[in-house]
N, C-alpha and C positions, 0 to 999 in steps of 0.2 A: 297368538298375541291378540289382546283385546283391542277393540276399536279405539277406546280412549288412549291406550298406550301407543297405538299406531299414529295418532294425530299429534302426539306431544312432540315439541321440538327437541332437538338434541341439547343436552345440558352444557352448552359451551359458555361457561360462566364469564370468561374473560371477554369474549366478543360481545355478548349481550350487555355486560357492564359498560363497555366502551361505547356502544351505540346508544345506550341509555344516557350517558353523560353528554354525548354530542347532541342528542335530542333535547336535553335539558338546556344546553347553551343556546340552541336555536330557538327554543320556546321563549327564553328571556328576551331575545332580540325581537321576536314576533310580537310579544306582549308590548314591548316598547313602541314599536311602530303602530300598533293598534291604538295606543293612547296619545300619541303625539306626532306632529308633522316632522318630516326629515329636517327642515330648517331649524326648528326649535330643538331637535335632538342634537344637532351639531353644535348649537350654542351651548347646550347643557354639557356636552362632552368637553368643550373648551373650558367651561367654568370649573369642572372637576379637576382638570389638570392644573389650573391656576389658583385653586383655593387651598387654604390650610386644611389639612385633614386631621388636625388635633381632635381627640375625643371631646365631644361627640358631634360629628358632622353628618347631618341627614341629607343625603343626596336628593331626596324628594324636594327639599327646600332649596338647595343650592342650584339645582337645575329644574327638573320636573320628573314626574313619575315615569314618563316615557323615556327620557334621557337616562334616568337611573337604571332602568331595566336593560337598555341597550348597552350601557357601560358594563353592567353585570354580565351580559351575554358575551361581550368582547373579552373581558377578563377570563371568563370560563373557557372560551374557545382558545385563547392564548395558552392557558394552563393545560388544556388537552393537547394542543400542538406540542408543548414542551414534553409531555409524557410520551407522546408518539415518537418524537425525535430521539429521545434517550432510551426508548424501548422499555418503558415502565410496565410491569405486569398489572393488568387491571383486576384488582381485588377490592374487597370492601374498604380497605384503608384508602385506596386511590379514589373511590367514589366519594368518601368523606372529604378528601382534600378538594376535589373538584366542586362539590356543593358548598364547601366553606368559602372557597375563592369567589364563587358567584354571589354568595350571601354578603360577604364583606365588601364586595364591589358596590353595594348599595349605601355604604357609609364609610369610605376611607381609602379604598383601593381603586386604582385606575390603570389603564394600559401603560402609563409612563412610570409611575412610582413603584411598580413591582419589578420592572426589568433589571435594575442594578443588582438585586439579590440573586437572580439567576446567574449573573456573571460571577459573583463571589463564590457560589456553590460549585460552579463549573471549575473555577480555579482550584478550589479545595480538592475536588475529585481528581484533577490532573496531577496535583502535587502528591497526593496520597497514592496515586496509581490505581484508583478504583473506578469502575464504570459509574457515570453520573446517576444512572438509575438507582444506585444504592442510596442516593441522597435526594430523591424526589421529594420526600416529605420536608426536608430542609429547604429546598428551593421554593416550595409553595408556602409552607407554614412560616418561614422567616419573614415573609412580607407583612407579618404583624407589625413590623416597624416601618412600614411604608410612610407614615407621617414625617419621619425624619428626613427621608429623601425629598418630600415636598417642601419641608422647611428649608433645607439646604438650597434647593432650587429657587425658592421664591424670595429669600431674604438675603440681605447683604448689599454692599455698595459696588461690588464687582460687576462687570458686564454679564449679561445673561448667559452667554456661551461659557464663561468661566464658572458661573454658578451651576450650570448643567454638568460640567466636568467634575466639579466638587461633589455634587449630588450622586453622580455615577460612581465615583470612587468611594464615597462614604457608604452608599448602599452595598457595594460589592464587599467592602471591608466587613460590614455587619454580617452579610450573608456567609462570609468565610468564617468569622469568629463564633457565630452562634451555633455552629454544628458541634464543636466539642463541648460548649456550654450546655447545650440541650442533652447531649449524651450523659453528662455528669448529673444534670438536674433530674433526669429520669430516675436515677438511683436513689434520690432523696425522697421521692414520693412513691416509688416502686410500682408505678402504673395505676395508681388509684385516682388519678385525674387523667381524662382523655385529652386534655389540651396541654401537652408537655411544652410545646413551643410558646404557648401563652405564658407559662411559668418562666421559661428561659428568657423570653422577650421582655418580660416584666423586670427581671433582674438586670438585663442590659440597659433597658430604658431608665431604670432607677439610677444607675451609675452615670449614664449620659446626662440626664436631666440635672442630677446633683452637681456634676462637674460644671455644667453651663451656669447654674445658679451660683456656684462658688466663685466663678470668675466674673460675677457681676451681672450676668444675663438674667432675663426674666422669662418665664414660661407660664402661660395661663391656659387652663383647660377651658373648653367652651361647651355650650349646650344648644345645639341647633336641632330642634325636634318638632316634627309636624304631628298634630293631634288629629284623631278621626279614623274612620274606617272606610277608605275609598272603595267603592263597589268593584271597580275593575281589578284591584289588587286582591280583594277577597275572592272574587271569581277565579282568578288565576291560581291561587293557592288551593282552592277546592278542586279544580280540574287536575292540578298536579297530583294531589293526594289520591284522587279517584283513579287516575291513570296508572300511578305506581301500584296501587292496591290490586286493580283488576289485572294488570300485566303480570304481577307477581303471582297471583292466584292461578292464572292460566299456566304459567311456567311450572307451578307446583301440581298441575293436574287437578286443580280445584279442590285440593286436599288441605284444609286449614291446619291439620296436625303438623304438617311440614313447617308451618310458621310458628306454631306454639312451642315447638322444640327449642326455638331461640331463647325462650324464657329461662332455660336451664343455665345459661351462661351468666357469670357474675358481671361481665363487661370489662374486667380488668385488662388494661392495655398490656401487650397487644392482643386485641380480640378482633377477629375478622369473620363476620357472619357469611360472607360469600364463600369463603373457603370451607367453613365448618358445616354450613347448612344449605348452601346453594344460592344462586342469585335470585331465584324466585322467592324464597322465604325472606331473603334480605330486602327485596323490593316491597313485599307486604309489610315488613316491619318498618321500612322507611315511611310508607303511607300511614302506618299506625302512629309513628312519632310525629308526623305532620299533623295528624288529627289531634293528638294530645296537646301539642304546642299551640296550635291555632285555637283549639277548644278552650285552653286556659286563658288566652288573651280575650276571647269573646266572653268568657264567664266573668272575668273581673271588670269588663268594660274598658279594656286597654285600647291601644292604638295599633294601626297597621301602617307603619312608615318604613323608611329605609333600614334603620337599626333593628326594628322588631321583625320585619320580614327577613332580614339577613340572619337573625337568630333562628327563626323558624326553618329556613333553608339549611342552616348548619345542623340543626337537630335532625332534619330529614336525612342529611348526608351521613351523620353518625349513627343513623339507624342501620347502616351497613357495617358498622365497626365499633360496637360497644354499647350503644343505648337501645333500650327497649322499654315499653311502658312499665314493666314490673320494677325495674331498677331506677327509673327516672321520676315516677310520680311521687314517691316519698320525698325526694329532694325538693321537688316543686312545692309539695305540701309544706315543707319546712320554711321555704321562702315566703309562702303565703301566710303562714302563722307569724313569721317575723315581721311582715308588713303591718300586722295589727298590733304588734308590741312596740316597734320602733316609731320614730317620728314620721318617716316617709310612709305614704299609703301604698296599697298594692298597685295603684295606677301611676305611681311616681315612675319616671323613666328608668331610674336605676333599679327599681324593684321589678319592673317588667323584664328588663334584660337579665337581672339576677336569676329570675325564675327559669328563663329559657336557657341561658348559658350555664347556669349552675348545675345543669344536668351533666356537666363534665365530671361531677362527683358521683355519677351513677355506679361506678365500681364499688364504692364504699357501701352503698345500699345493697348491691348485688352480692357482695362478699360477706358482709357482717350482719345484714338484716335491715328491714325497713325502718326500724326505730333509729338506727344509726344514720340512715339516709335522711330522716327528718332532722336530726341534729346537725348533719352536714349542711342542709339547706339553711337552717337557722344561723349557723356560724358564717356561711358564705354570704348571706344577706348583710351581715354586719361588717365583714372584712372588705367586701367589694366596694363599699361606699367610701373607704378610706385609702384605696390603693391608686386611684387614677391620678390624683394631684401630685403625689411624690414622683410618679413616673412621667410627669409633664404632659400627659395625654398622648405620649408617643406610642404606647403599646395598644394596638387595636384590640388585642385579646386580653383586655384588663380583667375580665371575668376568669380567664384562664390563669392569670397570675394569682388572683385571689383563691381560686380553687386549688392551685398547687400549694399555697400556704396552709389552707385548711386541711388538705390531704396529709401534708407532712406532719401536722400537729395531731390530727385525729387518729391516724393509723398508729403513730407512736404511742399514743395514750391507750388505744384499744388493746394493742399487743402488750402493753405494760401492765394493764390491770386485769386482763382476762386470760386465764390459762388456756381456754379453748383456742384463742387466736394468736398465741405467741409464735406459732410456726406458720402463720398465714402467708408469709413472704417466701 
């Protein structure tokens, strides 16, 4: 046995993945306390619970950078606690869910408005007679509709305790119903968008918002967005990217070929790089996705606020479950081109998020080629600008809803006009 082989740790993918996620949650909280005093953090956490989380709500503005990161850390650790309680296997998809939860806790999710969905998914699992671990993705991803819980809790003439009960029941009902909806919606896009619950959540939000407006109610989206590149936030992202990359390379025995093999995957869901290539290669790819996402924002002169950092963290997480530079850069290039054709510029808030979250369409690029990836980015940039308002801003994964629509149309057209891809499904 060689010396290098002797010092390599055992390839316990699940344990390493779990510890990495816990370290990520702790790092978010540590970052928060490094930026803000405990008193101001508590004030910020209170503001998040009592604010409307309609798209787009930047928690850097509502509270502070420190409070936002602590909130993200708490949501991350709550999500991890749920996975441990229901004994969810730690794979690449679990990592993606944990990083997504932490990312969206910077602009819309908090420890209060996510809990009712867990109850609904638990009830579904009990009624169906299945272990709840089978529905972990439903429990975490269904929180895309967290703004509805906040809306029910904050508005109305009833006493606060009654509104809390209504919010709990409403969130639980959504968590229960979104599971069969997501299962059916997956068959429509056939795994060519990585944000299936964004698509399902968008459909449900569209129905809920339309019903409210049909009964005389009014819902308005909002734009709370902080501009600039705060140095502490930039430093945190750089350290996170470097830590993931170095740790992953060490786990790979400092062999870059172990990472490069990830590029052979199209990324079509369900794809799990931890299972297929090992946690080390997945962590290197997560670092690479962080570098690509952060590099894009710096290149265009964008912002590092709650939504953008949340999008970067989401891309890092999905670096373990479908995204890699080869299948995402063409999509980002398509959004970049679109931003020079359409009225919004590439630094427009919607365009920044479209470039980062539009990578949900990476499977199209990976399966059909980079040119289709560019086209997917172009279409996504156009569609996403029109989908938030009809959904009332209730669906935090608005880009996931738009990506699902684009995937549904594009894949159908590609398979319809190209003999080569008629059997791609």
